[in-house]
Residue, then its C-alpha position, 0 to 999 in steps of 0.5 A: m637258889r634251891g627251895f622246897n615246893d609244897q605242891e609237888a613235895g620235891y626240890i625245885l630250882r628258881v631262876c630268873c630270866y630276861e626275856w622280851e624286855k621283862w623279867t620272868a621267874m621260872e621254876i625248874p624241877i631238879d631230879d637228883g636221882p640215886a646217889v652214885s659214887a664217882f670212884t670204884p673201891a679200887e680207885r679210892e685212896s686212903f686218907f694217909a696215902g692222900i696226905a703223903r701224896h700231897r706232901r710229896a707234891a708240896l715238896r716238889v713245889s717248894i724245891v722249884a720255888g726255892a730254885c726260882a728265888m735263888v735265880l732271882a736273887l742272883i739276877v738282882a745281885i748282878l744288876m745291883a752290883p754296879l750301883f753298889y760299887a758306885v755308892i762305895g766309890l762316892a762314899f770314899d770320895v766324900l770321905h776323902f775331903v776329911v781323911p786321905m783315902p785312895d781313889l778307887m774310882r780312878s783305879v777301877t776305870e783305868t783297869v776297865g779301860a785297859l781291857 
């Protein structure tokens, strides 16, 4: 945590360290030095150029996420289709007790068995 040292009129960093089974407090002076820019004027970009770059990157991420969602939906649809067909066949078998309905399960199994 940073604090102000009244004796030296400078900033210090107060830390605690665990040494030889006891806690001791240490004060480490911090010398920030002169402010230096991380980028040269040629390397800086304008605000609007940064926004445009961010939007292009966000568009690419959105396209990849949409493609992944479509692949996932296709896989889930392929895995759920047999269960869906079995539920439809079971519903027709239950409904057959009330109203005459075609036996879809027998025709599907005979067709698949012939392959």
